C-alpha positions in Angstrom: -45.2 -60.1 3.6 -42.7 -58.1 1.1 -39.1 -57.1 2.4 -38.5 -53.4 0.9 -35.0 -53.7 -0.1 -34.8 -50.0 -1.0 -34.9 -49.0 2.3 -32.9 -51.5 3.8 -30.2 -49.6 5.8 -27.8 -52.1 7.6 -24.9 -49.5 8.3 -27.1 -47.0 9.9 -28.9 -49.6 11.7 -25.8 -51.1 13.1 -24.4 -47.6 14.2 -27.7 -46.9 15.4 -27.7 -50.0 17.7 -24.2 -49.0 18.6 -25.2 -45.8 19.9 -28.0 -46.9 21.8 -25.7 -49.6 23.4 -23.2 -47.0 24.2 -26.1 -44.8 25.8 -27.1 -47.5 28.2 -23.8 -48.3 29.3 -23.1 -44.7 30.0 -26.4 -44.3 32.0 -25.6 -47.5 33.9 -22.2 -46.4 34.7 -23.3 -42.9 35.7 -26.3 -43.8 37.8 -26.0 -47.6 38.5 -29.6 -48.1 37.1 -30.6 -49.7 33.9 -32.0 -47.4 31.2 -35.8 -48.8 31.0 -37.7 -45.9 29.7 -41.0 -47.3 31.3 -39.2 -47.3 35.1 -37.5 -44.1 34.1 -40.9 -42.5 33.2 -42.6 -44.0 36.4 -40.0 -42.8 38.6 -40.6 -38.9 37.1 -44.3 -39.1 38.0 -44.0 -41.2 41.3 -41.9 -39.9 44.5 -38.7 -41.2 43.1 -38.3 -38.1 41.1 -34.7 -38.3 40.2 -32.8 -35.5 38.4 -31.3 -38.0 36.1 -34.7 -39.6 35.0 -35.9 -36.2 34.0 -32.5 -35.5 32.1 -33.0 -38.8 30.6 -36.5 -38.3 29.2 -35.8 -34.8 27.9 -32.6 -36.2 26.1 -35.2 -38.7 24.4 -37.0 -35.5 23.2 -34.1 -33.1 22.3 -31.9 -35.9 20.6 -34.0 -36.5 17.4 -34.5 -32.6 17.0 -30.9 -32.1 17.3 -30.1 -34.7 14.7 -32.9 -33.3 12.5 -30.9 -29.7 12.4 -27.6 -31.7 12.0 -28.6 -33.5 8.8 -30.1 -31.8 5.5 -32.1 -34.4 4.7 -35.9 -35.0 5.0 -36.8 -37.6 7.6 -39.9 -39.4 6.5 -42.2 -40.3 9.4 -45.3 -42.0 8.7 -47.9 -42.6 11.6 -51.5 -44.0 11.2 -54.0 -41.0 10.8 -56.9 -42.6 13.1 -56.7 -41.2 16.5 -58.7 -44.1 17.8 -56.1 -46.6 16.8 -53.0 -44.4 18.1 -54.9 -44.0 21.7 -55.8 -47.5 21.8 -52.0 -48.6 20.8 -50.8 -46.2 23.5 -52.8 -47.6 26.0 -52.2 -51.1 25.2 -48.5 -50.6 25.3 -48.9 -48.9 28.8 -50.9 -51.8 30.0 -48.4 -54.3 28.5 -45.6 -52.4 30.0 -47.2 -52.8 33.4 -48.2 -56.5 32.9 -44.6 -57.1 31.5 -42.9 -55.4 34.2 -40.9 -53.4 31.6 -40.9 -52.2 28.0 -39.0 -53.0 25.2 -36.0 -51.1 26.1 -35.7 -52.5 29.5 -36.3 -56.0 28.6 -34.8 -55.7 24.9 -32.0 -53.9 25.2 -30.9 -53.9 29.0 -32.3 -57.4 29.9 -31.4 -59.5 27.2 -27.8 -58.3 27.2 -28.1 -59.5 31.0 -28.8 -62.7 29.9 -32.3 -62.5 32.1 -34.7 -65.1 31.3 -37.6 -63.2 32.0 -36.4 -60.6 29.8 -35.7 -62.9 26.8 -38.9 -64.1 27.0 -40.6 -60.8 27.5 -38.6 -59.9 24.2 -39.6 -62.9 22.2 -43.2 -62.0 23.2 -43.1 -58.3 22.2 -41.8 -59.6 18.7 -44.4 -62.3 18.4 -47.3 -59.6 19.6 -45.9 -57.3 17.0 -45.9 -59.6 14.1 -49.7 -61.0 15.0 -50.6 -57.2 15.2 -49.3 -56.4 11.8 -50.9 -59.5 10.4 -54.2 -58.9 11.9 -54.4 -55.3 10.9 -53.4 -56.1 7.2 -56.0 -58.8 7.2 -58.6 -56.3 8.2 -57.0 -53.4 5.9 -56.1 -51.2 8.5 -53.0 -49.3 7.6 -50.0 -48.9 10.2 
């Protein structure tokens, strides 16, 4: 595995992490609930359709669009061109979210910060699964 030092951006990554943390804190103070995206998404499609959940999801979509208009640089975004891999990946993420009782944002950002053992273990498994997936895809020559 090669580290791409040309694209290493510690300051923007640090600032992005601070903004995510600040967003989680604001959401918790405003609603009294954690900002796990899978739970919020589930609540939107279930009977627990709170207005704050809808606003949160709209913000997830609008935020990057507003950012794109505020900066003049082109943002490179590469995604796999295989619809089969994209669909399979989405289904596996959804299944993993259901089995793991939450997603990376809920466990990795909110749960780890609360020292939840379940969230710490889930986050370790997320990272380990990602590493294994990348290695398998590279082994078989699939692009990510």
